[in-house]
C-alpha positions as CSV (number, residue, x, y, z in Angstrom):
1,M,-6.4,58.7,-13.2
2,V,-2.7,56.7,-14.0
3,L,-1.4,55.3,-10.7
4,T,1.8,56.6,-9.6
5,E,4.6,54.1,-9.8
6,K,7.0,53.7,-7.0
7,I,10.4,52.8,-8.4
8,L,13.2,51.9,-6.5
9,L,16.0,52.3,-9.3
10,F,19.7,50.5,-9.1
11,A,21.8,52.1,-11.6
12,D,25.6,52.6,-12.7
13,P,25.1,56.7,-14.3
14,G,26.6,56.4,-17.1
15,I,24.6,58.8,-19.5
16,D,21.5,56.3,-20.4
17,D,21.4,55.4,-16.7
18,S,21.3,59.3,-16.3
19,L,18.8,59.7,-19.0
20,A,16.8,57.5,-17.3
21,I,16.9,58.9,-14.1
22,I,16.0,62.4,-15.7
23,Y,12.8,60.7,-17.4
24,A,11.8,59.5,-14.0
25,L,12.5,63.1,-12.3
26,L,10.0,64.6,-14.7
27,N,7.4,61.7,-15.3
28,P,4.5,62.7,-13.2
29,D,3.5,58.9,-13.4
30,I,6.4,57.9,-11.5
31,E,7.7,58.5,-7.9
32,L,11.6,57.7,-7.4
33,V,11.9,56.4,-3.5
34,G,15.5,56.0,-3.5
35,I,18.7,55.1,-6.2
36,V,20.9,52.5,-5.8
37,T,24.4,53.3,-7.1
38,S,27.1,50.8,-8.3
39,Y,29.8,50.3,-10.4
40,G,29.6,49.2,-13.8
41,N,29.8,52.2,-16.5
42,V,31.6,54.1,-13.8
43,S,32.9,53.5,-10.3
44,K,30.5,53.3,-7.8
45,E,32.0,56.6,-6.2
46,Q,31.5,58.5,-9.8
47,A,28.4,56.7,-10.5
48,T,27.0,57.7,-6.5
49,A,28.4,61.6,-7.2
50,N,26.4,61.5,-10.8
51,A,23.1,60.6,-9.3
52,Y,22.9,62.9,-6.3
53,Y,24.2,65.7,-9.0
54,L,21.0,65.2,-11.3
55,L,19.1,65.0,-8.2
56,Q,20.3,68.4,-6.9
57,L,19.6,69.9,-10.4
58,A,16.0,68.7,-10.1
59,E,15.9,70.2,-6.4
60,Q,14.8,66.4,-5.0
61,T,17.8,65.9,-3.1
62,Q,15.8,64.5,-0.4
63,I,15.7,61.2,-2.5
64,P,17.8,58.3,-0.7
65,I,20.8,57.5,-2.3
66,I,22.2,54.0,-1.3
67,P,25.4,53.0,-2.7
68,G,25.8,49.7,-3.6
69,A,28.4,46.8,-4.6
70,A,31.9,48.6,-6.1
71,T,32.9,45.4,-7.9
72,P,31.2,42.1,-9.2
73,V,31.2,38.8,-7.5
74,E,33.8,37.5,-10.3
75,Q,36.6,39.1,-9.7
76,E,38.1,38.2,-13.2
77,E,40.4,40.7,-15.0
78,A,37.4,41.7,-17.6
79,S,34.7,41.8,-15.3
80,N,34.9,45.2,-13.8
81,I,36.3,47.6,-16.8
82,Y,34.6,50.9,-17.0
83,Y,33.3,52.5,-20.7
84,P,35.3,56.0,-20.6
85,E,34.8,55.8,-25.0
86,I,31.0,55.5,-24.2
87,H,29.9,57.4,-21.5
88,G,32.9,59.7,-20.8
89,A,35.7,59.8,-18.1
90,E,32.9,60.7,-15.5
91,G,30.1,58.8,-16.4
92,M,28.0,61.9,-18.5
93,G,29.9,62.6,-21.6
94,P,31.8,66.1,-21.1
95,I,29.4,67.0,-18.4
96,R,31.3,66.9,-14.7
97,P,29.7,67.4,-11.7
98,P,31.1,70.1,-9.3
99,S,34.1,69.0,-7.6
100,N,33.1,70.2,-4.6
101,L,29.9,68.4,-4.7
102,Q,28.7,67.7,-1.2
103,Y,26.3,65.0,-0.1
104,Q,24.9,62.8,2.1
105,V,24.2,58.6,1.4
106,H,22.3,56.3,3.1
107,S,23.5,52.7,4.4
108,F,22.3,49.8,2.4
109,E,20.1,48.9,4.8
110,T,17.6,51.7,3.5
111,I,16.4,49.0,1.1
112,R,14.5,47.4,3.5
113,T,13.1,50.6,5.1
114,I,12.1,51.4,1.5
115,I,10.1,48.1,0.8
116,N,8.9,47.8,4.6
117,L,7.4,51.4,4.1
118,Y,5.5,51.1,0.8
119,P,4.6,47.0,1.1
120,N,3.7,45.5,-2.3
121,E,3.8,48.9,-3.8
122,I,7.7,49.2,-4.9
123,V,8.9,48.4,-8.3
124,I,12.5,47.7,-8.5
125,V,14.7,48.5,-11.7
126,D,17.9,47.5,-12.1
127,T,19.7,49.2,-15.6
128,G,22.8,47.9,-14.4
129,R,24.9,45.0,-13.2
130,S,22.6,43.0,-10.9
131,T,25.4,42.7,-8.2
132,S,23.8,45.0,-5.7
133,L,20.0,43.4,-6.5
134,A,21.3,40.1,-5.7
135,T,23.1,41.5,-2.9
136,A,19.5,42.9,-1.8
137,F,17.7,39.6,-2.1
138,I,20.5,37.7,-0.1
139,L,20.1,40.1,2.8
140,F,16.5,40.8,2.6
141,N,14.7,38.0,1.4
142,E,11.5,38.4,3.5
143,E,11.6,42.1,2.3
144,I,11.7,41.1,-1.1
145,K,8.6,39.0,-1.1
146,K,6.7,42.5,-1.0
147,V,8.2,43.9,-3.8
148,K,5.8,44.5,-6.2
149,A,7.7,43.6,-9.9
150,F,10.7,43.8,-11.4
151,Y,12.3,45.3,-14.4
152,I,15.9,44.8,-15.6
153,M,17.7,46.4,-18.6
154,G,20.0,43.1,-19.5
155,G,20.5,40.7,-22.3
156,A,20.4,40.0,-26.3
157,F,18.3,36.9,-27.0
158,F,19.2,36.0,-30.5
159,V,20.5,39.1,-31.6
160,P,24.3,40.5,-30.9
161,G,26.0,41.6,-28.0
162,N,27.4,45.2,-27.8
163,V,30.3,43.9,-25.1
164,T,31.1,40.9,-27.0
165,A,29.3,38.9,-30.2
166,L,27.1,37.0,-27.6
167,A,26.9,39.2,-24.4
168,E,25.1,42.2,-23.5
169,A,27.0,44.3,-21.1
170,N,25.1,44.3,-17.8
171,F,24.7,40.7,-17.9
172,Y,28.6,40.3,-18.7
173,G,29.2,42.4,-16.0
174,D,28.2,39.6,-13.6
175,P,26.4,36.9,-14.9
176,T,26.6,35.1,-11.4
177,S,24.3,37.7,-10.0
178,T,21.9,38.1,-13.0
179,N,21.5,34.8,-13.0
180,Y,20.6,34.7,-9.2
181,V,18.2,37.3,-9.6
182,L,16.2,35.6,-12.7
183,T,16.1,32.8,-10.9
184,H,14.3,34.4,-7.5
185,A,13.1,37.9,-9.0
186,H,9.1,37.3,-9.4
187,N,6.4,39.3,-11.7
188,L,10.1,39.8,-13.7
189,T,10.2,41.8,-17.0
190,I,13.3,42.1,-19.1
191,T,14.1,44.9,-21.7
192,P,17.2,43.2,-23.7
193,L,19.1,44.6,-26.6
194,N,16.2,43.3,-28.8
195,V,14.0,45.8,-27.9
196,T,16.7,48.8,-26.5
197,Q,19.2,48.9,-29.0
198,Y,15.9,50.4,-31.2
199,A,14.8,53.0,-28.7
200,L,16.6,55.5,-30.4
201,L,17.6,59.3,-29.0
202,T,18.1,61.2,-32.7
203,S,19.4,64.6,-33.2
204,E,16.0,66.0,-34.3
205,M,14.2,64.6,-30.8
206,V,17.4,66.5,-28.7
207,Q,17.0,69.9,-31.2
208,R,12.9,69.6,-30.0
209,L,14.4,69.1,-26.3
210,A,16.3,72.3,-26.5
211,Q,13.7,74.3,-28.7
212,E,10.8,73.7,-26.6
213,G,11.7,72.1,-23.3
214,N,11.8,73.8,-19.9
215,T,13.4,71.6,-17.4
216,P,16.8,72.2,-14.8
217,F,18.1,69.5,-16.9
218,G,18.0,71.7,-20.4
219,P,21.9,72.2,-20.7
220,L,22.8,68.8,-20.3
221,L,21.0,67.3,-23.0
222,S,22.4,68.2,-26.1
223,P,26.3,67.8,-24.8
224,I,25.2,64.6,-23.4
225,F,23.3,63.4,-26.5
226,E,26.4,64.4,-28.5
227,F,29.1,62.6,-27.4
228,Y,27.1,59.4,-26.5
229,Y,26.0,59.4,-30.5
230,N,29.7,60.1,-31.8
231,A,30.7,56.9,-29.5
232,Y,27.7,54.9,-31.1
233,Q,28.7,55.8,-34.6
234,K,32.4,55.1,-34.3
235,N,30.6,51.4,-33.5
236,I,27.7,51.3,-36.0
237,P,28.1,54.3,-38.4
238,N,24.8,54.2,-40.3
239,I,23.1,54.4,-36.7
240,Q,20.1,57.1,-36.4
241,G,20.7,57.6,-33.1
242,A,21.8,56.8,-29.8
243,P,20.1,53.8,-27.8
244,I,18.7,54.6,-24.3
245,H,18.6,51.2,-23.5
246,D,17.8,52.1,-19.8
247,L,15.0,55.0,-20.0
248,L,13.1,52.6,-22.3
249,T,13.3,50.2,-18.7
250,V,11.9,52.8,-16.6
251,M,9.2,53.9,-19.8
252,I,8.0,50.6,-19.7
253,V,6.5,50.3,-15.7
254,S,3.6,52.4,-16.9
255,N,3.7,52.1,-20.4
256,P,3.6,48.3,-21.1
257,A,2.2,48.0,-24.3
258,I,5.3,50.4,-25.7
259,V,6.6,46.5,-26.0
260,E,5.8,43.2,-27.2
261,Y,6.7,40.3,-24.9
262,V,7.0,36.7,-24.7
263,Y,7.4,34.6,-21.7
264,Y,10.6,32.2,-20.6
265,D,12.3,31.7,-18.0
266,P,16.1,32.9,-19.2
267,K,19.6,31.9,-18.7
268,V,22.8,33.5,-18.7
269,I,26.2,31.8,-19.0
270,N,28.9,32.6,-16.6
271,G,32.6,31.1,-16.8
272,S,35.5,32.6,-18.4
273,S,34.1,31.2,-21.7
274,E,33.7,33.2,-24.9
275,A,30.0,32.6,-24.5
276,K,30.3,34.5,-20.8
277,G,27.4,36.6,-20.2
278,M,25.3,35.4,-23.0
279,S,21.7,35.2,-22.5
280,F,19.2,32.1,-23.6
281,I,16.3,30.6,-23.9
282,D,14.6,27.3,-24.3
283,I,12.5,27.7,-27.6
284,R,11.9,24.0,-28.3
285,P,8.3,23.3,-29.2
286,T,8.0,21.1,-26.4
287,S,9.5,22.7,-23.7
288,P,7.5,24.5,-21.0
289,K,7.2,28.6,-21.6
290,G,8.3,30.3,-18.4
291,N,7.0,33.1,-16.0
292,T,9.6,36.0,-17.0
293,R,8.3,38.5,-19.8
294,I,10.4,39.2,-22.0
295,A,10.4,42.3,-24.0
296,V,11.1,41.8,-27.8
297,K,9.7,44.5,-30.3
298,L,9.3,48.1,-29.8
299,D,6.7,50.5,-31.3
300,Y,9.1,53.2,-31.7
301,E,6.5,55.7,-32.5
302,Q,4.5,54.9,-28.9
303,F,8.1,55.6,-27.7
304,V,8.7,58.6,-29.0
305,E,5.2,60.3,-28.0
306,E,5.8,59.1,-24.4
307,F,9.2,60.2,-24.3
308,F,8.2,63.9,-25.4
309,R,5.4,63.8,-23.4
310,V,7.4,63.6,-19.9
311,M,10.8,65.3,-21.0
312,L,8.4,68.3,-22.7
313,R,5.8,68.2,-20.0
314,L,3.2,67.6,-22.3
315,D,0.6,66.7,-19.3
């Protein structure tokens, strides 16, 4: 019997965050207990609307949506940039939630309530900027100790960044908050670009979903993918698909063997230098190993198999 993981998701949907939410909602091994929305790929307000729209399609609007941070800790000009060329003006490519969408949101205090409701069971997954999660650490420091594990999508270790030559977008967006979380989180796993850039959703995979799928999200997947894939092709002309960074991060919560790991204590460069947002680890032979589990290699065949198991409801 597979253990059901209770996930509290911090996200900024965004196409890949939206796909991660869809995957979590369809996965029988995951119970999505809340979504904390914040700025990042889109504004906090748009991220909140997008998250609710997906819950509405799934008829799971009982899952609380908790608006989080609207801006990063560092109020630099480049710190709060959205990416409409990658995710579309409203975060889901050509898909737009209804303009008359009505929904209720929950207070930030709900994070404390959820953790206390399921002590030592909650897995926090952060697929966006870590401002909201760092805030939760500061406000709910005693409750945070009751979290089972933390998973963060971010960083690029000895590989190129995706927002600058050195930095991945999530760590670049608020390196101060990221460093705070990296320092204080226990049982922490990071999925950096080292693995997520290879978690490619291809045209053939989307065609199979269209032919065999039977979920409330069917009409969204092809247009979202085409928009996302076209955006990546402009930056990486020979890429064979679109990397779904955030879905992989959710996937490994219940499927850790899909990736291989190293154990170090990572740090992120903050400030306004050209290296802002760069993640690094100390790999000198005399340096001690750390406690943070960092994914470094993806088994793509296992990834695809698990993707279809959930998205086509093959169980």
